[in-house]
C-alpha positions in Angstrom: 3.1 -22.5 9.6 6.1 -25.1 9.1 9.2 -23.6 7.2 9.3 -25.4 3.7 12.4 -26.7 2.7 15.8 -25.6 1.5 15.0 -23.8 -2.0 17.9 -23.6 -4.2 17.2 -19.4 -5.0 18.1 -19.4 -1.6 20.8 -19.8 -2.3 20.9 -16.8 -5.0 19.0 -14.5 -2.0 21.9 -15.3 0.5 24.5 -14.5 -2.4 22.6 -10.9 -2.6 22.6 -10.1 1.0 27.1 -11.0 0.7 27.2 -8.6 -1.8 25.1 -6.1 -0.4 27.3 -6.2 3.0 31.0 -6.2 1.4 29.6 -2.6 -0.8 29.8 -1.2 2.3 26.7 1.9 3.2 23.6 -0.1 4.5 23.9 -3.2 6.9 22.5 -6.5 5.4 19.7 -8.1 7.0 20.6 -11.5 8.4 19.1 -14.9 6.3 18.1 -16.5 9.0 15.2 -14.4 10.4 13.6 -14.8 6.1 10.5 -18.2 5.6 9.4 -18.2 3.0 5.2 -19.1 3.8 2.5 -20.4 0.7 0.5 -18.8 -0.6 -3.3 -19.3 -1.1 -3.8 -22.6 -2.6 -6.0 -21.6 -5.5 -4.7 -18.0 -5.9 -2.3 -19.5 -9.4 -5.5 -20.1 -11.7 -4.6 -16.4 -13.1 -2.9 -13.9 -13.7 -2.0 -11.7 -10.6 -2.3 -8.1 -11.1 -2.7 -6.7 -7.5 -2.2 -7.4 -3.7 -2.8 -6.8 -0.5 -1.7 -7.9 2.8 -3.1 -6.8 5.8 -2.5 -8.0 10.1 -5.9 -8.4 12.4 -4.8 -7.7 16.3 -5.8 -11.6 16.4 -2.9 -12.4 14.6 -4.2 -13.3 11.2 -3.3 -12.4 7.9 -5.7 -11.4 5.4 -4.6 -11.6 1.6 -6.8 -9.5 -0.7 -6.0 -10.6 -4.5 -7.4 -9.0 -7.8 -6.6 -11.5 -11.1 -7.8 -11.6 -14.0 -10.7 -13.8 -14.9 -10.6 -14.0 -18.8 -11.4 -12.1 -21.7 -15.5 -10.6 -22.1 -17.3 -8.2 -24.8 -18.2 -5.3 -23.8 -20.1 -4.3 -27.4 -17.1 -2.3 -28.3 -14.5 -4.4 -27.9 -12.2 -7.1 -25.6 -11.1 -6.4 -22.4 -9.8 -8.5 -20.0 -12.8 -8.9 -16.8 -10.6 -9.2 -13.4 -12.1 -10.8 -10.3 -11.3 -9.3 -6.7 -11.3 -11.7 -3.7 -10.2 -12.2 0.2 -8.4 -14.3 2.6 -7.3 -15.5 5.5 -4.2 -17.0 7.2 -4.9 -17.8 10.8 -2.4 -19.9 11.6 -4.1 -23.2 9.8 -3.6 -22.2 5.9 -5.5 -19.9 4.5 -9.1 -19.7 3.7 -11.3 -17.2 1.7 -13.8 -15.1 2.8 -16.5 -16.5 1.0 -19.6 -14.5 3.3 -21.9 -15.7 1.3 -21.1 -14.4 -2.4 -20.7 -17.0 -5.4 -16.9 -18.1 -5.9 -16.4 -15.1 -2.6 -15.7 -13.1 -5.5 -16.6 -9.7 -4.6 -17.0 -7.6 -7.2 -20.5 -5.5 -7.1 -21.0 -7.2 -11.6 -19.2 -10.2 -13.3 -17.3 -9.2 -16.3 -16.1 -6.3 -15.3 -12.7 -4.5 -15.4 -11.3 -4.4 -12.0 -8.2 -2.3 -10.8 -6.9 0.3 -7.8 -7.7 -2.1 -4.9 -7.1 -1.0 -1.4 -7.6 -3.0 1.9 -7.6 -2.0 5.6 -8.1 -3.1 8.9 -10.2 -2.1 12.2 -8.9 -2.0 15.7 -10.8 -4.4 15.9 -9.7 -7.0 12.3 -12.6 -5.9 10.7 -11.0 -6.5 6.7 -12.8 -3.0 4.4 -12.4 -3.8 0.4 -12.3 -0.5 -2.3 -11.9 -0.8 -5.3 -13.1 0.5 -8.5 -15.4 -0.5 -11.3 -15.4 0.1 -14.4 -18.7 1.1 -16.4 -18.6 2.5 -19.9 -15.7 5.1 -19.5 -15.7 5.5 -15.7 -14.7 4.1 -13.4 -16.4 4.2 -10.0 -15.6 3.5 -6.7 -16.8 0.8 -4.5 -16.9 -1.5 -1.5 -17.1 -3.9 1.0 -16.6 -4.9 4.7 -16.6 -8.7 6.2 -19.0 -7.9 9.5 -20.2 -11.5 11.2 -19.2 -13.4 8.7 -20.8 -12.0 5.5 -19.7 -9.3 3.0 -21.5 -5.7 2.9 -23.6 -4.4 -0.2 -23.0 -1.4 -0.1 -23.3 -0.7 -3.8 -25.0 2.4 -3.0 -22.0 3.9 -1.3 -20.1 3.8 -5.3 -18.2 7.2 -5.5 -17.2 8.4 -9.2 -16.1 11.4 -11.3 -16.1 12.1 -14.8 -12.2 12.2 -14.8 -10.5 9.1 -13.6 -8.1 11.3 -11.5 -10.8 11.0 -8.8 -11.2 7.6 -8.7 -7.3 6.7 -8.9 -6.5 9.3 -6.2 -7.1 8.1 -2.7 -5.6 6.5 0.7 -7.9 4.4 2.7 -7.7 3.6 6.5 -11.0 1.9 8.3 -11.9 2.8 11.7 -14.9 0.9 13.8 -15.9 -1.5 10.8 -16.3 1.9 8.3 -14.2 3.3 5.2 -12.1 6.1 6.2 -11.2 7.6 3.3 -8.4 10.9 1.5 -10.4 12.0 -1.8 -9.2 13.6 -3.8 -11.3 15.6 -6.8 -10.5 17.7 -9.7 -11.7 21.3 -10.5 -12.5 23.4 -13.1 -12.3 26.8 -11.9 -10.3 27.7 -10.4 -7.9 25.0 -11.5 -6.3 22.6 -9.6 -7.8 19.6 -7.3 -9.1 19.5 -4.5 -7.9 16.4 -1.4 -9.7 16.0 1.7 -11.0 13.1 3.7 -14.7 11.6 3.8 -16.4 9.4 6.1 -19.9 7.6 5.4 -23.2 9.2 6.9 -25.5 6.7 7.8 -27.9 8.8 8.7 -28.6 11.3 5.4 -27.0 8.5 3.5 -24.2 10.3 1.8 -20.6 10.8 2.6 -19.4 14.2 4.3 -15.6 15.3 3.5 -13.4 17.6 5.8 -12.3 20.8 4.8 -9.9 20.8 2.6 -6.1 20.3 3.8 -4.5 21.2 -0.1 -4.2 24.6 -1.3 -7.0 23.8 -3.5 -5.4 26.3 -6.4 -2.9 24.2 -6.9 -2.5 20.2 -8.4 -2.0 18.1 -5.9 -1.5 14.9 -6.2 -1.6 11.0 -3.9 -2.5 11.3 -0.8 -1.3 9.7 2.4 -4.1 8.6 5.2 -3.4 7.5 8.9 -6.1 7.9 12.4 -4.6 7.9 15.2 -5.7 7.2 19.1 -8.7 9.5 19.2 -9.3 8.9 15.0 -8.6 12.2 13.8 -6.7 12.2 11.2 -2.9 12.6 9.8 -2.6 12.9 5.8 0.5 13.7 4.2 0.4 14.8 0.2 2.3 15.9 -3.2 1.4 19.2 -4.1 2.8 21.3 -7.0 3.0 20.4 -10.7 4.8 17.3 -11.4 8.3 18.8 -11.9 8.1 20.5 -8.9 6.1 19.5 -5.8 7.0 19.3 -2.4 5.7 16.7 0.8 3.3 18.3 3.1 1.5 16.5 5.9 -0.9 18.3 8.7 -3.3 16.6 11.0 -6.6 17.4 12.1 -7.2 19.1 15.5 -10.9 19.0 15.5 -11.5 22.1 14.2 -8.9 23.1 12.1 -6.2 21.6 9.4 -2.4 22.1 11.4 0.9 22.5 9.5 3.7 19.4 10.6 6.5 22.0 9.6 7.2 22.3 6.2 7.8 20.7 3.2 10.0 17.3 3.5 11.1 17.2 0.2 15.5 16.1 0.1 15.8 19.4 -2.8 12.3 22.0 -2.7 10.2 21.7 -6.1 10.8 18.3 -7.3 9.9 15.9 -8.8 7.8 13.4 -6.8 5.7 10.7 -5.8 4.3 7.5 -3.9 3.6 9.0 -0.7 3.2 6.9 2.0 2.3 7.3 6.2 2.4 5.6 9.5 1.5 6.8 13.1 3.7 5.3 15.5 2.2 5.0 19.2 2.6 8.2 19.7 0.8 9.1 17.6 3.3 10.6 15.6 4.2 10.2 11.8 6.7 8.6 9.8 6.5 9.3 5.6 8.3 8.0 3.1 8.0 9.1 -1.2 10.2 8.7 -3.5 11.7 11.8 -4.8 14.5 13.3 -8.0 18.0 12.0 -7.8 20.0 12.8 -10.5 17.7 12.1 -12.7 16.9 8.5 -10.8 13.4 8.0 -8.3 14.7 7.4 -4.7 13.3 6.7 -1.5 13.8 8.7 1.8 12.1 8.7 4.7 11.6 11.8 7.6 9.8 11.3 11.0 8.7 14.2 13.4 10.1 14.0 16.8 6.7 16.4 18.1 8.7 20.0 17.3 10.3 18.9 13.6 10.9 17.0 11.2 14.3 14.3 11.0 15.6 13.1 8.0 16.2 9.0 8.1 19.4 8.4 6.5 19.5 9.3 3.0 18.0 7.5 -0.1 17.2 4.1 0.7 17.0 2.7 -2.6 20.4 2.3 -5.3 18.7 2.5 -8.5 15.2 3.1 -10.1 13.0 2.8 -6.6 9.0 2.1 -7.8 6.0 1.0 -5.4 7.2 1.6 -2.1 5.5 0.2 1.1 6.0 1.3 4.6 5.7 -0.1 7.8 5.9 0.3 11.5 7.8 -2.5 13.5 7.5 -3.5 17.1 9.9 -0.7 18.1 8.4 2.1 16.1 10.5 1.9 13.6 10.1 2.0 9.7 10.6 -0.8 7.9 10.4 -0.2 3.5 9.9 -2.7 0.9 10.0 -1.4 -3.1 10.8 -1.8 -6.4 14.2 -1.2 -7.9 14.6 -1.1 -11.9 17.3 -3.9 -13.2 17.6 -3.9 -17.1 13.5 -3.6 -16.6 12.8 -6.7 -14.4 11.5 -5.8 -11.2 13.6 -6.6 -8.2 11.9 -6.5 -4.2 14.0 -5.2 -2.0 13.7 -4.6 1.8 15.6 -2.5 4.5 14.7 -1.3 8.4 15.7 1.7 10.4 17.5 0.2 13.7 17.7 3.6 15.1 21.1 4.8 12.9 21.2 3.1 9.8 19.1 1.7 7.5 19.8 -2.2 7.5 19.3 -3.7 3.5 18.3 -7.0 2.2 19.6 -7.3 -0.9 17.1 -8.8 -3.5 14.0 -10.7 -2.1 13.1 -12.4 -5.5 12.6 -16.1 -5.3 14.3 -15.7 -8.6 15.8 -12.5 -8.4 16.6 -12.5 -12.8 12.5 -12.5 -12.6 10.1 -9.7 -12.6 8.6 -8.6 -9.4 6.1 -5.7 -8.6 4.1 -5.2 -5.3 5.3 -5.3 -2.1 3.4 -5.0 1.1 4.3 -5.1 4.3 2.1 -5.9 7.2 3.2 -6.1 11.2 2.3 -9.0 13.0 1.3 -8.5 16.9 4.7 -10.7 18.1 6.7 -7.7 16.5 7.0 -10.5 13.0 7.0 -9.2 9.8 5.4 -9.9 6.7 6.2 -9.2 3.5 4.1 -9.8 -0.3 4.4 -8.9 -3.3 3.2 -10.4 -7.0 6.4 -12.4 -9.0 6.9 -14.0 -12.7 6.5 -17.7 -12.3 7.0 -19.7 -15.7 5.4 -16.3 -17.3 2.8 -16.2 -14.9 2.6 -13.8 -11.8 1.9 -15.1 -8.7 1.9 -13.9 -4.9 5.0 -14.3 -2.7 5.6 -14.2 0.8 8.1 -14.3 3.8 8.0 -13.5 7.1 11.0 -12.1 8.5 11.9 -11.5 12.4 10.9 -9.3 14.6 14.2 -7.4 16.0 16.7 -5.7 12.7 
């Protein structure tokens, strides 16, 4: 993929970076290490609602997109149908992973409302897709994997509940061509919720679940899941009432869940959101989350050193933050992308931890005056980082992609 000609909006990006550096605090990321990448050629046909980006061990990129697909009639009224597609770029441009499906559309039923899309790659680069399809008044969670050039038909595996909480409270990773889920269920007696890790049992054709890792008598949400080198899960989640929650982390030792320290949040019992979790090469977790700071949602990061949690600086964001994405670079240092609100306009930011402080990019948008959302990060085997997001371009949200050098 060649570097495109200079774009006028890059002038605005450079100005934002210079302003960030002059303001003090975090260092600025060098603009010379940013390269704009072309999106899939057919992506702009319909407005983009969601995206997920991942990097395979062979260096290829996998991009999942959820686009509007036109109005449909449910019999009770009109709704916007949406379609899920997946693309791969191995260096020669984007190719759709059709796998025999008409138009490469992964949905089991078209037209249907679809939402809450997850993409995960296993150690061999096999893409696993998980998303919600709406049936009547309920969402069900459905699955596919791209194996041997085809998408699996895993509709019988679907998971659902009569409450939308369960269908949207999950985190997905992939192992040996199979999804592994952290999954949330609402409990009525006692009041609270149950968070477990689920794996598909091919022999019994059912989902097996672990013991709960949260306190089930307390409401819990936003699980984040990772697997260590031995395939054992590590989880982070929010526990407590919405305005008085705490971030906790546990790992499975093969027998029981072990707590890694206590609450991570800077101030106990706060409004929290958006838990994110990654493991380094030694299996030690890094966790990011949003926490109330004087009425603003601020982005924080902590890392487990094997004995205790280390706070990586103070708040990474300057304004109201949302939609964080977390990755670890080739040296195991965290990379963050997130949205900051400016008068209702979302601006994409990126920051990297250099071992002592955060290096802040400033605004990454193609046009800082246009709304941008849903950042997603992928780290290539050579250490380069790719950032994807969706941005309003001439009234239609489309995907934007930038490659960032491997060293901060």
